[in-house]
C-alpha positions in Angstrom: -33.3 -2.6 11.6 -36.8 -1.3 12.3 -38.7 -3.1 15.0 -41.5 -5.3 13.8 -44.9 -4.3 15.1 -46.4 -6.8 17.5 -49.7 -5.0 17.4 -52.7 -6.5 15.6 -54.5 -3.3 15.0 -53.6 0.1 13.7 -55.1 3.6 13.4 -56.6 4.7 10.1 -58.2 7.9 9.0 -61.4 6.8 7.3 -63.0 9.1 4.8 -66.8 9.5 4.8 -66.9 12.9 3.2 -64.7 16.1 3.2 -66.2 17.1 6.6 -66.2 13.7 8.2 -62.9 11.9 8.4 -62.7 9.6 11.5 -59.8 7.9 13.2 -60.7 4.2 13.5 -59.0 1.0 14.5 -58.3 -1.4 11.7 -56.5 -4.8 11.6 -52.9 -4.5 10.4 -52.9 -6.1 6.9 -51.6 -9.6 6.7 -48.9 -10.2 4.0 -48.0 -13.2 1.9 -44.5 -14.3 0.8 -44.5 -12.1 -2.3 -45.8 -9.0 -0.6 -44.5 -6.1 1.6 -45.7 -4.4 4.8 -44.8 -0.8 4.8 -44.9 1.6 7.7 -46.2 4.9 6.5 -43.9 7.8 7.5 -45.4 10.6 5.3 -48.5 10.7 3.2 -49.6 13.7 1.1 -53.2 14.9 0.7 -53.9 15.2 -3.0 -56.4 17.6 -4.5 -58.2 14.6 -5.9 -58.7 13.3 -2.4 -61.2 16.1 -1.7 -63.2 15.7 -5.0 -66.4 14.5 -3.4 -68.1 13.7 -6.7 -65.2 11.2 -7.2 -64.8 9.9 -3.6 -68.3 9.7 -2.1 -69.5 6.8 -4.2 -66.7 4.7 -2.7 -66.9 5.9 0.9 -66.2 4.9 3.6 -62.5 4.2 2.7 -58.9 5.0 3.6 -57.5 7.4 1.0 -53.9 8.4 0.5 -51.7 7.5 -2.5 -48.8 9.9 -2.2 -46.8 7.8 0.3 -43.3 7.3 1.6 -42.4 4.8 4.2 -40.2 2.0 5.6 -40.4 -1.7 4.8 -41.0 -3.5 8.1 -41.8 -7.0 6.6 -40.6 -8.4 3.3 -41.9 -11.8 2.0 -39.2 -14.3 1.0 -40.3 -13.9 -2.7 -40.1 -10.1 -2.6 -36.3 -10.4 -3.1 -35.6 -6.9 -4.4 -36.5 -5.4 -1.0 -35.5 -5.9 2.6 -36.6 -4.7 6.0 -35.5 -1.1 6.6 -35.7 0.0 2.9 -37.1 3.5 2.5 -39.7 3.2 -0.3 -42.5 4.9 -2.2 -45.2 2.8 -3.7 -47.4 3.5 -6.7 -51.0 2.6 -6.0 -51.8 2.0 -9.7 -49.5 -0.2 -11.7 -49.7 -1.5 -15.3 -49.8 -5.1 -16.5 -47.0 -4.4 -19.1 -48.5 -6.9 -21.5 -51.9 -5.5 -22.9 -52.1 -3.7 -26.2 -52.1 -0.3 -24.4 -48.9 -1.1 -22.4 -47.2 -2.5 -25.4 -47.9 0.8 -27.2 -46.5 2.8 -24.3 -49.9 4.0 -23.1 -49.7 2.6 -19.6 -52.3 4.9 -18.2 -55.0 3.2 -20.4 -54.3 -0.2 -19.0 -57.2 -1.9 -17.2 -54.8 -3.3 -14.6 -53.5 0.2 -13.8 -57.0 1.4 -13.3 -57.9 -1.4 -10.9 -54.8 -2.0 -8.8 -54.1 -0.4 -5.4 -52.4 -1.0 -2.1 -54.2 -2.0 1.1 -55.8 0.0 2.5 -54.5 3.6 1.8 -51.8 6.0 2.9 -53.7 7.7 5.7 -53.0 4.9 8.2 -50.0 3.4 10.0 -49.3 0.4 7.7 -50.1 -0.7 4.2 -49.9 -4.0 2.5 -48.2 -3.9 -0.9 -49.6 -6.6 -3.2 -47.2 -8.6 -5.4 -47.9 -6.8 -8.6 -47.2 -3.4 -6.9 -44.0 -4.9 -5.4 -42.9 -6.0 -8.8 -43.5 -2.8 -10.8 -44.6 -0.1 -8.5 -42.3 0.0 -5.5 -39.2 2.3 -5.6 -36.4 2.8 -3.1 -36.1 6.4 -2.0 -32.5 7.6 -2.2 -30.9 9.0 1.0 -30.9 12.5 -0.6 -34.8 12.6 -0.4 -36.6 12.9 2.9 -39.9 11.0 3.5 -41.8 14.3 3.2 -40.1 15.0 -0.1 -40.9 11.5 -1.1 -44.6 12.3 -1.1 -44.0 14.5 -4.1 -42.7 11.6 -6.3 -46.2 10.5 -7.4 -47.6 13.9 -8.3 -44.3 14.9 -10.0 -44.4 11.7 -12.1 -47.9 12.7 -13.2 -46.7 16.2 -14.2 -43.7 14.7 -16.1 -46.0 12.4 -18.1 -48.2 15.4 -18.9 -45.3 17.3 -20.4 -44.1 14.3 -22.3 -47.6 13.7 -23.7 -47.8 17.4 -24.7 -44.4 17.2 -26.4 -43.1 20.2 -24.5 -40.0 21.7 -26.0 -37.5 24.0 -24.3 -38.0 27.6 -25.4 -41.8 27.3 -25.4 -44.2 29.7 -23.7 -46.5 28.1 -21.3 -49.7 29.2 -19.5 -50.7 27.2 -16.4 -54.3 27.5 -15.4 -54.6 26.8 -11.7 -51.8 27.3 -9.2 -52.5 24.5 -6.7 -50.0 21.7 -6.1 -50.0 20.4 -9.7 -49.8 23.8 -11.1 -46.9 24.7 -8.9 -45.1 21.5 -9.9 -45.7 22.3 -13.5 -44.2 25.8 -13.0 -41.1 24.4 -11.2 -40.6 21.6 -13.7 -41.1 24.0 -16.7 -38.5 26.3 -15.3 -36.0 23.4 -14.9 -36.7 22.2 -18.4 -36.1 25.6 -20.1 -39.5 27.1 -20.8 -39.1 30.6 -22.3 -41.9 32.1 -20.4 -44.3 30.8 -17.7 -47.6 32.6 -16.8 -50.0 31.2 -14.2 -53.6 31.9 -13.1 -55.7 31.2 -10.1 -58.6 32.6 -8.1 -56.7 32.9 -4.8 -54.1 35.6 -4.0 -52.1 33.3 -1.8 -51.6 30.7 -4.5 -50.7 33.4 -7.0 -48.0 34.8 -4.8 -46.7 31.2 -4.3 -46.7 30.7 -8.1 -44.5 33.8 -8.5 -42.1 32.4 -5.8 -42.1 29.1 -7.6 -40.8 30.6 -10.8 -43.8 32.0 -12.8 -42.9 35.1 -14.7 -46.4 36.5 -14.1 -49.4 35.4 -12.1 -52.9 36.6 -12.8 -56.3 36.3 -11.3 -58.2 34.0 -13.6 -60.8 36.6 -14.4 -58.1 39.0 -15.6 -56.4 36.5 -17.9 -58.0 37.7 -21.1 -56.4 36.9 -24.5 -55.4 40.5 -24.8 -53.7 40.6 -21.4 -52.0 37.3 -22.0 -50.7 38.4 -25.3 -49.2 41.5 -23.6 -47.3 39.2 -21.3 -46.0 37.0 -24.1 -44.5 39.4 -26.7 -47.8 39.9 -28.5 -49.0 36.3 -29.0 -50.8 33.6 -27.1 -49.1 30.5 -25.6 -47.5 27.5 -27.2 -48.7 25.2 -24.4 -51.7 25.7 -22.1 -52.1 23.4 -19.1 -55.4 23.0 -17.3 -54.3 22.2 -13.7 -57.8 23.2 -12.4 -61.0 21.5 -13.3 -64.2 22.9 -14.8 -65.5 23.6 -18.3 -64.7 27.3 -17.9 -61.0 26.4 -17.5 -61.1 24.4 -20.7 -62.9 27.2 -22.5 -60.2 29.6 -21.3 -57.5 27.3 -22.4 -58.8 27.2 -25.9 -59.0 31.0 -26.0 -55.4 31.3 -24.7 -53.5 28.9 -27.0 -51.5 30.2 -30.0 -51.8 28.9 -33.5 -50.1 25.5 -33.8 -50.2 25.2 -30.0 -51.3 22.5 -27.6 -53.8 22.3 -24.8 -53.0 19.7 -22.1 -56.0 18.5 -20.1 -54.5 17.6 -16.8 -57.0 18.2 -14.0 -59.9 15.7 -13.6 -63.4 16.7 -14.6 -66.7 15.6 -13.2 -68.4 13.0 -15.4 -71.3 14.3 -17.5 -69.8 17.8 -17.9 -69.6 19.0 -21.4 -68.4 22.1 -23.2 -68.7 23.5 -26.7 -65.6 23.3 -28.9 -64.8 26.0 -31.5 -64.2 23.4 -34.1 -63.5 25.8 -37.0 -60.8 27.6 -35.0 -59.3 24.4 -33.8 -59.1 23.1 -37.4 -57.9 26.4 -38.9 -55.3 27.1 -36.3 -54.2 23.5 -36.0 -54.7 23.3 -32.2 -53.7 20.0 -30.5 -55.7 18.8 -27.5 -54.2 16.0 -25.4 -55.0 14.5 -22.0 -53.0 12.7 -19.4 -53.7 10.5 -16.4 -51.4 9.0 -13.8 -47.6 8.6 -13.8 -46.3 5.2 -15.1 -43.1 3.7 -13.8 -40.7 5.4 -16.2 -42.0 8.8 -15.1 -41.8 7.8 -11.4 -38.1 6.9 -11.9 -37.4 10.3 -13.5 -39.3 12.1 -10.8 -37.1 10.4 -8.2 -33.9 11.5 -10.0 -35.1 15.1 -10.3 -35.8 15.2 -6.6 -32.6 13.4 -5.7 -30.5 15.9 -7.7 -32.5 18.8 -6.2 -33.4 20.1 -9.7 -36.9 20.4 -8.3 -37.2 21.8 -4.8 -40.5 21.0 -3.0 -39.9 21.7 0.7 -41.1 25.2 0.2 -44.5 23.9 -0.9 -45.1 22.1 2.4 -47.3 24.3 4.6 -48.7 21.8 7.1 -47.3 18.6 8.7 -50.1 17.0 10.8 -50.3 13.8 12.9 -52.8 11.2 11.9 -55.2 12.3 14.5 -55.5 15.7 12.7 -56.2 14.2 9.2 -59.8 15.7 9.3 -58.2 19.1 9.7 -55.9 18.4 6.8 -58.8 17.5 4.6 -60.6 20.8 5.5 -57.4 22.8 4.7 -57.1 21.2 1.3 -60.8 21.4 0.5 -60.9 25.1 1.4 -57.7 25.8 -0.7 -56.9 29.1 1.1 -53.7 29.2 3.2 -52.5 25.7 2.5 -50.4 24.4 -0.3 -49.1 20.9 0.5 -50.6 19.2 3.6 -48.7 16.0 4.7 -50.0 13.5 7.2 -47.5 11.9 9.6 -49.1 8.6 10.8 -46.3 7.8 13.2 -46.8 11.0 15.2 
């Protein structure tokens, strides 16, 4: 059994901006009888963590939602879990009873958009509220390491995206952006039977990683013209185009790259207020479907765990940096620069 902490404070990496992440002392969260206290073993830095237009308005705060850890305190009403359990915890969870949840659209639920754990994954301990215990806490199988466990949340998001896009085996897919999400799309598409996978990015390191991850071809974004893409896909454009990088230029490129009857999946977040011009006549005439996705509800999380447990998706090769909590600021710089790093994992107990 893990030893209960007798400390009253813990270290936390507090985000002020991408260039200012400070290690501060915070009280260890107090838990009630229907809550859990989880010791964070591994916490991944997500690309969304370094989106300053999204984060600065909430700063200072403790970020980190891709977590894997150990239950060190379980309230007597949190009966499904016990001390010593290895778990991952979803920070956003649905209510399961609103009109959106009842229609299977969990990501539209108001509760999902307002729930979280306390305070965030870049610290030593988090409090898991009762609602997150009930529908957002999952035991990590022994076959999955804590570091691999940090991929459960982003893989769940990717799984939901392909489900929403109604991906079919034998389809050709273009992935715009070869960061973490793009690479997970490439790996998952390969496992699910995509006929052909082509990826793009602006960085040579990410393009070479995309090739190693299973892309049939990887192009600089500026070189991915419709003509060049058709050459790589037996003379036609793609059945599915995924935007795993943000920006209106990426959306414009997606619409130029999708085949007749195809689908564009808007996956990466976009800064509020940004707009683009849609070629409505072409969308109508060529019957293009545009869908969007956000978050990974519980059903997708369970599927992500099984894929990782069975090693149908390998993720260890994506981890480029494992850093102690004291070096969280360096981790944020690495992810914000997006050069030689792929997945950066913070280890709060080191």
